[in-house]
C-alpha positions in Angstrom: 159.1 149.9 154.8 155.7 150.0 153.0 154.8 147.4 150.4 152.0 147.5 147.8 149.3 144.9 148.4 146.4 144.0 146.1 143.3 142.7 147.6 140.3 141.0 146.0 136.9 142.0 147.5 133.6 140.1 146.9 130.2 139.7 148.3 126.9 138.3 147.3 124.8 138.5 150.5 123.3 141.3 152.7 123.5 144.2 150.2 126.7 143.3 148.4 127.6 146.9 147.4 127.3 148.2 150.9 129.4 145.2 152.2 132.2 146.3 149.8 131.8 150.0 150.9 131.8 149.0 154.6 134.8 146.7 153.9 136.7 149.8 152.2 136.1 152.0 155.3 137.4 149.1 157.5 140.5 148.8 155.4 141.2 152.5 155.9 141.2 151.8 159.6 143.9 149.1 159.6 147.1 150.3 161.4 150.2 151.0 159.3 148.2 150.7 156.2 146.9 153.2 153.7 144.2 152.5 151.1 145.8 153.7 147.9 143.1 152.9 145.3 140.0 150.9 144.6 138.7 149.6 141.2 135.2 150.1 140.0 132.8 147.6 141.2 131.8 144.6 138.9 129.0 142.0 139.0 130.1 138.5 138.3 128.5 135.1 138.1 129.3 132.9 141.2 131.9 130.1 141.1 130.6 126.9 142.4 126.8 126.4 143.2 124.7 128.2 140.7 121.7 128.5 143.0 123.2 131.7 144.7 123.2 135.4 143.9 125.7 137.0 141.6 128.7 138.7 143.2 129.9 142.3 143.5 133.7 142.4 143.2 136.3 145.0 143.3 140.1 145.2 143.8 141.8 147.4 146.4 145.4 148.6 146.6 146.9 149.1 149.9 150.3 150.3 151.1 151.2 148.6 154.3 154.0 148.0 156.7 152.4 145.0 158.1 153.7 141.5 157.7 151.6 139.2 155.5 150.0 137.1 158.3 149.3 140.2 160.3 147.4 141.7 157.4 145.6 138.4 156.9 144.5 138.4 160.5 143.2 142.1 160.2 141.3 141.1 157.0 139.7 138.1 158.5 138.7 140.2 161.5 136.9 142.5 159.0 135.2 139.5 157.3 133.9 138.3 160.7 132.8 141.7 161.8 130.7 141.9 158.6 129.0 138.5 159.3 131.3 136.2 157.4 130.6 132.5 158.4 133.3 130.2 157.3 132.0 127.0 156.1 133.2 123.7 154.5 131.6 124.7 151.1 134.3 126.3 149.1 132.5 128.8 146.8 129.2 129.3 148.6 127.5 132.5 149.3 129.1 135.0 151.6 128.6 138.4 153.1 132.3 139.4 152.4 135.5 137.7 151.0 138.8 139.5 151.3 141.8 137.8 149.5 145.4 139.0 149.3 146.0 138.7 145.7 149.7 140.1 145.7 151.9 141.3 148.3 154.7 143.4 146.8 157.1 141.1 145.0 156.8 138.2 147.6 156.1 134.7 146.8 154.3 133.3 149.9 153.5 129.7 150.5 152.2 129.0 154.1 149.4 127.0 155.4 147.1 130.0 155.8 148.3 132.1 152.9 149.4 131.6 149.3 150.5 134.6 147.2 150.1 135.3 144.5 146.5 134.1 145.0 146.4 130.6 143.7 143.6 131.0 141.1 143.8 134.8 140.2 145.2 134.1 136.7 142.0 132.5 135.7 139.4 134.8 137.3 138.0 137.8 135.2 136.5 139.2 138.3 140.0 139.7 139.8 142.0 140.4 136.6 139.9 143.2 135.0 139.5 145.2 138.4 143.2 144.8 138.9 143.9 146.2 135.5 141.8 149.2 136.2 144.2 150.0 139.1 147.6 148.7 137.7 147.3 148.0 134.0 151.2 147.6 133.5 151.5 145.2 136.5 154.0 142.5 136.4 153.5 139.5 138.7 156.5 138.3 140.8 156.9 135.3 138.5 157.5 137.9 135.6 154.2 137.4 133.8 152.3 140.6 132.7 148.9 141.3 133.7 148.2 142.0 130.1 149.1 138.5 129.1 146.8 137.0 131.8 143.9 139.2 130.5 144.5 138.1 126.9 143.9 134.4 128.2 140.8 135.4 130.3 137.7 136.5 128.5 135.6 139.4 130.1 132.4 137.1 129.7 130.1 136.9 132.7 131.2 140.4 134.1 129.3 143.6 134.2 131.1 146.9 135.1 129.2 148.9 137.5 129.0 152.7 137.2 
């Protein structure tokens, strides 16, 4: 049975818009998975070190029959194919970041994966694109996306046409 999954996409290196477009093409090729929608792209200020380029971010909706860790493996393979280098620096620059934000109604707490994504409630660059796709969304813990948006200002974001 297929489940709706929301992914956060981000890039601030090596032509970030192209990185996100290439990632969307790669998402379309994941077995047992259908790319159901993509938010507009946004530009956001970086978290962490300020001496890096601004990010291009988006949210994608997938319908998948894969289990969460199998999807995570596929996403990490896409990141590697697009030049992602995993470093100890948590919020440093990167060619591509693909994060599982929500996986159906599941609550997942495993060493490699926490869903809902642990900090999505405080990240405008996640919440606003997510609202473009699913404005009436309710998180597995019962909170409404609209409640999270009310507590997270749009500042620092720029919606791209």
